ZAKOL-743949 format. One record per residue (C-alpha): x, y, z; residue number from 1; residue in one letter. Coordinates in Angstrom, 3 decimals, padded with zeros to 6 digits, always signed. Example, Ala and Ser with C-alpha at 12.3 -4.5 7.8 and 13.67 -1.06 7.14 Angstrom:
// ZAKOL-743949
LONU        u        v        w   i aa
LONU +012.300 -004.500 +007.800   1  A
LONU +013.670 -001.060 +007.140   2  S
// end
This chain:
// ZAKOL-743949
LONU        u        v        w   i aa
LONU +048.505 +061.754 +127.794   1  M
LONU +048.200 +058.070 +126.799   2  S
LONU +048.002 +055.965 +123.689   3  I
LONU +045.402 +053.233 +123.583   4  G
LONU +046.727 +050.189 +121.836   5  V
LONU +043.926 +047.929 +123.023   6  G
LONU +040.649 +048.161 +124.819   7  P
LONU +042.273 +047.589 +128.213   8  E
LONU +045.933 +048.366 +127.625   9  A
LONU +046.772 +052.085 +127.873  10  P
LONU +050.455 +052.912 +127.680  11  V
LONU +051.806 +055.951 +129.490  12  E
LONU +053.742 +058.365 +127.194  13  V
LONU +055.824 +061.385 +128.169  14  A
LONU +054.144 +064.576 +126.936  15  P
LONU +055.758 +066.006 +123.832  16  G
LONU +058.312 +063.259 +123.299  17  L
LONU +056.289 +060.336 +122.028  18  G
LONU +058.418 +057.763 +123.871  19  W
LONU +056.927 +055.085 +126.139  20  P
LONU +057.763 +055.214 +129.791  21  R
LONU +060.173 +052.320 +129.465  22  R
LONU +062.618 +052.395 +126.610  23  V
LONU +064.951 +049.495 +126.096  24  E
LONU +067.090 +048.522 +123.136  25  V
LONU +067.182 +045.126 +121.530  26  H
LONU +070.590 +043.475 +121.463  27  P
LONU +072.552 +044.066 +118.274  28  G
LONU +070.897 +047.342 +117.304  29  V
LONU +074.053 +049.319 +118.021  30  G
LONU +072.571 +052.105 +120.131  31  W
LONU +073.730 +052.911 +123.674  32  P
LONU +072.110 +051.156 +126.621  33  D
LONU +070.035 +054.246 +127.394  34  V
LONU +068.023 +056.462 +125.073  35  P
LONU +069.703 +059.632 +123.884  36  R
LONU +067.019 +061.782 +125.529  37  E
LONU +064.787 +060.677 +128.390  38  T
LONU +062.902 +062.477 +131.147  39  V
LONU +061.885 +061.605 +134.671  40  G
LONU +059.771 +058.502 +135.195  41  W
LONU +056.119 +058.711 +136.300  42  P
LONU +055.246 +059.141 +139.922  43  S
LONU +053.361 +055.824 +139.866  44  D
LONU +056.057 +053.123 +139.878  45  P
LONU +053.579 +050.465 +138.850  46  S
LONU +053.245 +051.992 +135.409  47  V
LONU +055.719 +050.286 +133.126  48  V
LONU +055.584 +050.747 +129.400  49  G
LONU +056.106 +048.073 +126.775  50  P
LONU +059.388 +047.080 +125.216  51  Q
LONU +059.275 +048.695 +121.767  52  P
LONU +061.043 +047.892 +118.582  53  D
LONU +064.344 +049.714 +117.818  54  P
LONU +063.955 +053.503 +118.075  55  P
LONU +062.596 +055.180 +114.940  56  P
LONU +064.633 +057.633 +112.865  57  A
LONU +062.691 +060.608 +114.299  58  V
LONU +062.231 +060.078 +118.027  59  P
LONU +059.795 +062.982 +118.289  60  S
LONU +057.059 +060.956 +116.524  61  Q
LONU +055.151 +058.376 +118.612  62  P
LONU +055.370 +054.804 +117.474  63  E
LONU +051.845 +053.525 +116.680  64  P
LONU +050.337 +050.161 +117.453  65  D
LONU +052.575 +049.193 +120.333  66  L
LONU +051.843 +045.766 +121.719  67  A
LONU +051.059 +045.643 +125.462  68  P
LONU +053.516 +043.982 +127.746  69  E
LONU +053.013 +042.418 +131.134  70  Q
LONU +055.193 +043.064 +134.124  71  T
LONU +057.329 +040.411 +135.761  72  E
LONU +054.541 +039.765 +138.291  73  T
LONU +052.106 +038.908 +135.499  74  G
LONU +049.886 +041.943 +136.097  75  E
LONU +048.557 +044.117 +133.323  76  E
LONU +049.778 +047.729 +133.213  77  P
LONU +047.860 +049.975 +135.553  78  G
LONU +045.294 +052.584 +134.526  79  P
LONU +046.279 +055.912 +133.126  80  E
LONU +047.983 +058.171 +135.608  81  D
LONU +046.462 +061.624 +135.515  82  S
LONU +049.179 +063.047 +137.767  83  T
LONU +051.529 +065.397 +135.866  84  P
LONU +055.138 +064.404 +135.376  85  L
LONU +057.259 +064.729 +138.492  86  T
LONU +060.863 +063.884 +139.268  87  P
LONU +061.577 +060.168 +139.721  88  P
LONU +060.808 +058.535 +143.056  89  V
LONU +061.906 +055.324 +144.684  90  E
LONU +060.123 +052.410 +142.936  91  P
LONU +058.285 +049.660 +144.777  92  A
LONU +059.905 +046.318 +145.439  93  D
LONU +057.739 +044.474 +142.915  94  D
LONU +058.211 +047.047 +140.117  95  A
LONU +060.677 +046.793 +137.309  96  V
LONU +063.085 +049.707 +137.252  97  T
LONU +063.892 +050.938 +133.763  98  P
LONU +067.594 +050.681 +132.857  99  P
LONU +068.825 +054.265 +133.030 100  V
LONU +072.213 +055.792 +133.576 101  A
LONU +072.975 +056.678 +137.202 102  P
LONU +071.858 +060.224 +137.924 103  A
LONU +073.716 +062.658 +140.091 104  T
LONU +070.545 +063.777 +141.786 105  S
LONU +067.124 +062.141 +142.178 106  T
LONU +065.346 +065.503 +142.195 107  T
LONU +066.509 +066.723 +138.803 108  E
LONU +065.526 +065.759 +135.294 109  T
LONU +068.238 +063.601 +133.757 110  V
LONU +068.981 +063.912 +130.037 111  I
LONU +071.805 +061.518 +129.274 112  P
LONU +073.579 +062.019 +125.957 113  R
LONU +075.697 +059.092 +124.962 114  A
LONU +077.928 +059.806 +121.958 115  P
LONU +077.688 +057.181 +119.286 116  G
LONU +080.687 +055.735 +117.484 117  P
LONU +080.346 +058.119 +114.517 118  R
LONU +080.623 +061.188 +116.728 119  R
LONU +083.614 +059.713 +118.533 120  A
LONU +085.430 +059.120 +115.252 121  R
LONU +084.635 +062.651 +114.129 122  F
LONU +086.129 +064.140 +117.289 123  E
LONU +089.227 +062.002 +116.878 124  Q
LONU +089.644 +063.175 +113.275 125  D
LONU +089.358 +066.796 +114.357 126  E
LONU +091.961 +066.272 +117.047 127  L
LONU +094.336 +064.525 +114.673 128  A
LONU +094.037 +067.272 +112.048 129  A
LONU +094.599 +070.091 +114.536 130  K
LONU +098.071 +071.619 +114.106 131  P
LONU +100.408 +071.879 +117.019 132  E
LONU +100.550 +075.082 +118.991 133  A
LONU +103.417 +077.343 +117.970 134  P
LONU +104.909 +077.174 +121.459 135  D
LONU +105.367 +073.416 +121.141 136  D
LONU +107.117 +073.526 +117.793 137  L
LONU +110.701 +072.444 +117.467 138  V
LONU +112.979 +075.122 +116.044 139  V
LONU +115.529 +073.659 +113.637 140  P
LONU +118.878 +073.058 +115.256 141  R
LONU +121.921 +074.787 +113.894 142  E
LONU +123.225 +071.442 +112.694 143  T
LONU +120.033 +070.626 +110.752 144  S
LONU +121.037 +072.925 +107.871 145  T
LONU +124.570 +072.726 +106.452 146  P
LONU +126.581 +075.915 +106.182 147  V
LONU +125.947 +077.216 +102.687 148  L
LONU +128.730 +078.677 +100.544 149  P
LONU +128.916 +082.444 +100.480 150  R
LONU +128.753 +084.033 +097.002 151  P
LONU +131.633 +086.151 +095.750 152  A
LONU +129.311 +089.117 +095.188 153  A
LONU +125.817 +090.084 +096.156 154  R
LONU +123.123 +088.121 +094.358 155  R
LONU +119.830 +089.950 +093.853 156  T
LONU +116.869 +087.778 +092.876 157  F
LONU +113.553 +089.085 +091.659 158  V
LONU +110.845 +086.501 +092.286 159  I
LONU +108.288 +087.334 +089.652 160  A
LONU +105.410 +085.799 +087.787 161  N
LONU +102.491 +087.844 +086.532 162  Q
LONU +100.135 +084.980 +087.320 163  K
LONU +098.888 +085.023 +090.888 164  G
LONU +098.777 +082.069 +093.238 165  G
LONU +101.892 +080.306 +091.961 166  V
LONU +103.849 +080.576 +095.207 167  G
LONU +105.957 +083.725 +094.738 168  K
LONU +105.664 +084.949 +098.317 169  T
LONU +105.887 +081.454 +099.778 170  T
LONU +109.049 +080.824 +097.786 171  T
LONU +110.607 +084.153 +098.755 172  A
LONU +109.908 +083.660 +102.448 173  V
LONU +111.064 +080.067 +102.752 174  N
LONU +114.128 +080.427 +100.536 175  L
LONU +115.196 +083.501 +102.497 176  A
LONU +114.797 +081.633 +105.779 177  T
LONU +116.679 +078.603 +104.467 178  A
LONU +119.575 +080.754 +103.229 179  L
LONU +119.729 +082.636 +106.535 180  A
LONU +119.675 +079.391 +108.530 181  L
LONU +122.624 +078.339 +106.379 182  G
LONU +124.684 +081.201 +107.753 183  G
LONU +124.144 +083.752 +104.971 184  L
LONU +123.052 +087.391 +105.228 185  R
LONU +119.692 +087.853 +103.498 186  V
LONU +117.496 +090.883 +102.818 187  L
LONU +113.858 +090.473 +101.775 188  V
LONU +112.206 +093.477 +100.110 189  V
LONU +108.427 +093.200 +100.172 190  D
LONU +107.025 +094.956 +097.090 191  L
LONU +103.513 +093.515 +097.320 192  D
LONU +100.904 +095.908 +098.826 193  P
LONU +099.290 +092.919 +100.532 194  Q
LONU +102.400 +092.483 +102.674 195  G
LONU +102.177 +088.698 +102.828 196  N
LONU +105.940 +088.260 +102.956 197  A
LONU +106.097 +090.552 +105.972 198  S
LONU +103.376 +088.531 +107.670 199  T
LONU +105.077 +085.197 +107.079 200  A
LONU +108.372 +086.505 +108.470 201  L
LONU +106.781 +087.834 +111.648 202  G
LONU +107.053 +091.543 +110.767 203  I
LONU +104.351 +094.049 +111.687 204  D
LONU +103.101 +095.920 +108.619 205  H
LONU +099.973 +097.664 +109.815 206  G
LONU +098.856 +101.076 +108.578 207  P
LONU +101.479 +103.683 +109.327 208  G
LONU +104.405 +101.256 +109.294 209  T
LONU +107.345 +102.711 +107.389 210  A
LONU +108.909 +100.500 +104.767 211  G
LONU +109.076 +100.066 +101.003 212  T
LONU +106.660 +102.891 +100.270 213  Y
LONU +108.822 +105.490 +102.016 214  E
LONU +111.920 +104.208 +100.221 215  V
LONU +110.365 +104.359 +096.728 216  L
LONU +108.202 +107.465 +096.992 217  I
LONU +109.866 +109.654 +099.625 218  Q
LONU +113.468 +108.655 +098.908 219  G
LONU +114.256 +107.488 +102.452 220  E
LONU +117.057 +105.000 +103.097 221  T
LONU +116.557 +101.272 +103.501 222  V
LONU +118.605 +101.221 +106.703 223  A
LONU +116.039 +103.443 +108.438 224  D
LONU +113.187 +100.988 +107.947 225  H
LONU +114.699 +097.513 +107.675 226  V
LONU +113.618 +095.108 +110.449 227  V
LONU +115.269 +091.981 +111.813 228  E
LONU +113.088 +088.892 +111.334 229  S
LONU +112.689 +086.475 +114.263 230  P
LONU +112.768 +083.544 +111.840 231  E
LONU +116.543 +083.307 +111.534 232  A
LONU +119.648 +085.289 +112.473 233  P
LONU +120.913 +087.446 +109.641 234  G
LONU +117.478 +087.735 +107.999 235  L
LONU +116.269 +091.309 +107.440 236  Q
LONU +112.984 +092.519 +105.972 237  V
LONU +111.864 +095.783 +104.408 238  L
LONU +108.106 +095.572 +105.093 239  P
LONU +105.289 +096.612 +102.794 240  A
LONU +101.987 +098.259 +103.665 241  T
LONU +098.782 +098.950 +101.823 242  I
LONU +100.216 +102.373 +100.899 243  D
LONU +102.103 +100.635 +098.090 244  L
LONU +098.802 +100.223 +096.253 245  A
LONU +098.996 +103.914 +095.328 246  G
LONU +102.687 +103.876 +094.493 247  A
LONU +101.980 +102.758 +090.939 248  E
LONU +100.193 +106.046 +090.247 249  I
LONU +102.568 +108.239 +092.249 250  E
LONU +105.616 +106.886 +090.409 251  L
LONU +104.258 +107.826 +086.992 252  V
LONU +105.392 +111.436 +087.218 253  S
LONU +108.693 +110.714 +089.016 254  V
LONU +111.935 +111.139 +087.063 255  V
LONU +113.767 +107.809 +086.529 256  A
LONU +110.885 +106.056 +088.235 257  R
LONU +112.110 +102.574 +087.281 258  E
LONU +115.485 +103.068 +089.051 259  R
LONU +114.267 +104.156 +092.480 260  R
LONU +114.769 +100.766 +094.071 261  L
LONU +118.220 +099.966 +092.688 262  I
LONU +119.609 +103.270 +093.950 263  R
LONU +118.269 +102.615 +097.440 264  A
LONU +119.678 +099.067 +097.492 265  L
LONU +123.092 +100.172 +096.268 266  D
LONU +123.338 +102.727 +099.071 267  R
LONU +122.295 +100.171 +101.682 268  Y
LONU +124.561 +097.317 +100.571 269  T
LONU +127.552 +099.650 +100.372 270  A
LONU +127.417 +100.000 +104.172 271  E
LONU +125.720 +096.712 +105.160 272  H
LONU +127.146 +093.584 +103.510 273  P
LONU +124.403 +091.331 +102.150 274  V
LONU +124.808 +087.974 +100.408 275  D
LONU +121.304 +087.607 +098.967 276  Y
LONU +118.547 +090.103 +098.225 277  V
LONU +115.137 +088.627 +097.436 278  L
LONU +112.532 +090.929 +095.895 279  L
LONU +108.962 +089.704 +096.338 280  D
LONU +106.790 +091.206 +093.592 281  C
LONU +103.026 +091.599 +093.187 282  P
LONU +101.230 +089.498 +090.545 283  P
LONU +101.436 +092.163 +087.848 284  S
LONU +103.913 +093.820 +085.517 285  L
LONU +103.490 +097.379 +086.789 286  G
LONU +106.048 +099.888 +088.012 287  L
LONU +106.700 +097.975 +091.252 288  L
LONU +107.697 +094.857 +089.346 289  T
LONU +109.617 +096.979 +086.845 290  L
LONU +111.670 +098.505 +089.680 291  N
LONU +112.473 +094.997 +090.890 292  A
LONU +113.510 +093.826 +087.405 293  L
LONU +115.847 +096.790 +087.053 294  V
LONU +117.369 +096.292 +090.526 295  A
LONU +117.919 +092.523 +090.172 296  A
LONU +120.642 +090.585 +088.469 297  T
LONU +118.817 +087.238 +088.421 298  E
LONU +115.228 +086.124 +087.986 299  I
LONU +113.647 +083.267 +089.908 300  L
LONU +110.348 +082.166 +088.389 301  I
LONU +108.097 +079.918 +090.493 302  P
LONU +105.874 +077.896 +088.178 303  I
LONU +102.791 +076.163 +089.461 304  Q
LONU +102.408 +072.693 +087.992 305  C
LONU +099.249 +073.578 +086.074 306  E
LONU +098.588 +074.564 +082.479 307  Y
LONU +097.719 +078.233 +083.120 308  Y
LONU +101.141 +078.790 +084.666 309  A
LONU +102.828 +077.968 +081.370 310  L
LONU +100.925 +080.756 +079.603 311  E
LONU +102.018 +083.294 +082.203 312  G
LONU +105.667 +082.289 +081.841 313  V
LONU +105.674 +082.922 +078.079 314  S
LONU +104.387 +086.463 +078.634 315  Q
LONU +106.914 +087.065 +081.426 316  L
LONU +109.811 +085.974 +079.221 317  V
LONU +108.845 +088.585 +076.626 318  R
LONU +108.809 +091.257 +079.331 319  T
LONU +112.238 +090.131 +080.541 320  I
LONU +113.637 +090.502 +077.046 321  D
LONU +112.301 +094.071 +076.830 322  L
LONU +113.832 +095.002 +080.192 323  V
LONU +117.198 +093.482 +079.278 324  K
LONU +117.404 +095.409 +076.062 325  G
LONU +116.384 +098.793 +077.440 326  E
LONU +116.970 +099.014 +081.201 327  L
LONU +119.078 +096.196 +082.673 328  N
LONU +121.599 +094.267 +080.606 329  D
LONU +122.754 +092.270 +083.654 330  R
LONU +119.357 +090.615 +084.120 331  L
LONU +119.239 +086.900 +083.377 332  Q
LONU +116.806 +084.098 +083.974 333  L
LONU +118.838 +081.842 +086.252 334  S
LONU +116.363 +079.789 +088.295 335  T
LONU +113.016 +078.110 +087.707 336  V
LONU +111.296 +076.407 +090.634 337  L
LONU +108.352 +074.048 +090.251 338  L
LONU +105.762 +074.616 +092.972 339  T
LONU +102.555 +072.891 +094.122 340  M
LONU +103.685 +069.641 +092.555 341  F
LONU +101.248 +066.765 +093.063 342  D
LONU +102.871 +063.474 +092.178 343  G
LONU +099.501 +061.683 +092.189 344  R
LONU +098.299 +063.510 +089.066 345  T
LONU +099.507 +063.048 +085.534 346  R
LONU +099.044 +066.760 +084.831 347  L
LONU +101.737 +067.794 +087.321 348  S
LONU +104.212 +065.375 +085.780 349  A
LONU +103.418 +066.628 +082.278 350  Q
LONU +103.824 +070.288 +083.244 351  V
LONU +107.100 +069.504 +085.009 352  A
LONU +108.414 +067.716 +081.921 353  D
LONU +107.341 +070.626 +079.719 354  E
LONU +109.087 +073.181 +081.942 355  V
LONU +112.290 +071.131 +082.104 356  R
LONU +112.240 +070.785 +078.328 357  A
LONU +112.080 +074.585 +077.871 358  H
LONU +114.443 +075.453 +080.760 359  F
LONU +116.721 +072.427 +081.170 360  P
LONU +119.589 +074.255 +082.910 361  A
LONU +117.539 +076.765 +084.897 362  E
LONU +114.987 +074.390 +086.468 363  T
LONU +115.977 +073.150 +089.912 364  L
LONU +115.962 +069.361 +090.348 365  P
LONU +113.760 +069.593 +093.444 366  V
LONU +110.065 +070.451 +093.139 367  A
LONU +108.026 +071.947 +095.973 368  I
LONU +105.087 +069.612 +096.685 369  P
LONU +101.624 +070.564 +097.800 370  R
LONU +101.822 +070.639 +101.579 371  S
LONU +099.340 +071.593 +104.260 372  V
LONU +102.201 +072.655 +106.529 373  R
LONU +103.347 +075.244 +103.995 374  I
LONU +099.850 +076.741 +103.948 375  S
LONU +099.500 +076.693 +107.735 376  E
LONU +102.818 +078.357 +108.561 377  A
LONU +101.903 +081.994 +107.611 378  P
LONU +098.916 +081.921 +109.979 379  S
LONU +101.429 +081.667 +112.833 380  Y
LONU +103.713 +084.332 +111.365 381  G
LONU +106.360 +081.758 +110.512 382  Q
LONU +108.017 +080.076 +107.595 383  S
LONU +107.520 +076.364 +107.164 384  V
LONU +111.142 +075.769 +108.190 385  L
LONU +110.459 +076.956 +111.724 386  T
LONU +106.790 +075.973 +111.880 387  Y
LONU +107.306 +072.316 +110.948 388  H
LONU +110.953 +071.673 +110.064 389  P
LONU +110.446 +067.947 +109.461 390  D
LONU +107.671 +068.383 +106.890 391  S
LONU +108.226 +067.522 +103.248 392  V
LONU +107.730 +071.179 +102.285 393  G
LONU +110.460 +072.388 +104.641 394  A
LONU +112.884 +069.732 +103.419 395  V
LONU +112.166 +070.671 +099.793 396  S
LONU +112.872 +074.357 +100.366 397  Y
LONU +116.092 +073.489 +102.182 398  L
LONU +117.230 +071.459 +099.185 399  K
LONU +116.263 +074.279 +096.811 400  A
LONU +118.276 +076.791 +098.852 401  A
LONU +121.286 +074.475 +098.887 402  E
LONU +121.120 +074.114 +095.109 403  E
LONU +120.871 +077.880 +094.576 404  I
LONU +123.842 +078.520 +096.876 405  A
LONU +125.877 +075.771 +095.202 406  R
LONU +125.246 +077.187 +091.734 407  R
LONU +126.276 +080.626 +092.899 408  G
LONU +129.513 +079.295 +094.341 409  A
LONU +130.317 +077.385 +091.129 410  E
LONU +129.736 +080.467 +088.969 411  E
LONU +132.019 +082.514 +091.219 412  A
LONU +134.749 +079.877 +091.001 413  A
// end
């Protein structure tokens, strides 16, 4: 096909593309030296198209009213070539060869695609944001974490907050790893049917895996189902499966249903010395959480630095008071940990000040910041301390574990 821009000046156009046969770019436009999509040149080398203006936004539309252009020999463009498009051939000596990228073969259609600067920057951003492969990660050296003081007696923490998404499981996993890396013996009991703590500590908890459900419902021993975690030496996990979702109903008719967990833990720790027991609870105040409150001696409340978290804490404190008066006199609120702290927002600072005003002695001085590394670590079945030990999240959890161990040693002294 051809476009007539004058009575004697037809311009050859590639069928379906709308581009002239010769496409050049004016200096300063910013496009590559070759068009993003071109096809083979016409079989008649004497046909040379005009030099158009900068390419339009939609290259599929032909550009109207193109001015004719003479060749270097001063001749007008030749008549319309009725021969269909064929692969490029060797041009004549007096013809002007269009500036195209060198092709690997002269018998094939060449479609060069030159990435612009925006695409190059996008690829670089993707590469920079891609996390390192787990095989290339540096495992913390034994000297990176100081040896933490061993408590005089077993300390059992229930990590509870009826509001979801405040960092209960993340806190349980990373504090347990930090304590174990400090040379302590730690047991993590996963009481959440989702089994996120088991996932983050590299423990299989697929359907049929024996764990917390068998201990609570069937009365089996903890020693039969506890698993060593690959995250740190001395770290053991009692995994949870989706079967725990039905434990709430099954425990209703069981005698002394709220004391099933404490009896199992007492039997286990009598034969296997443990320094710390961390109970990861679901985001509710059902029978699973009640078993944890009865079995624990201390409560660790992670509080997200947002307003809704403060409402959940007030309701949890009332529940703690009921449990202390009826089921567990040893239970005390000993630790409050601020999580998801964003120092760039005024709201986080206000919530932190409010929490420290209500719990001045219980709130840890270190706050866990919002960190991408903390969120990425569970996808590799790791804690942030082994996934990225130099990240700000890993350092914060190490400091929190050191403070908890120090307070325990001071109380024992």
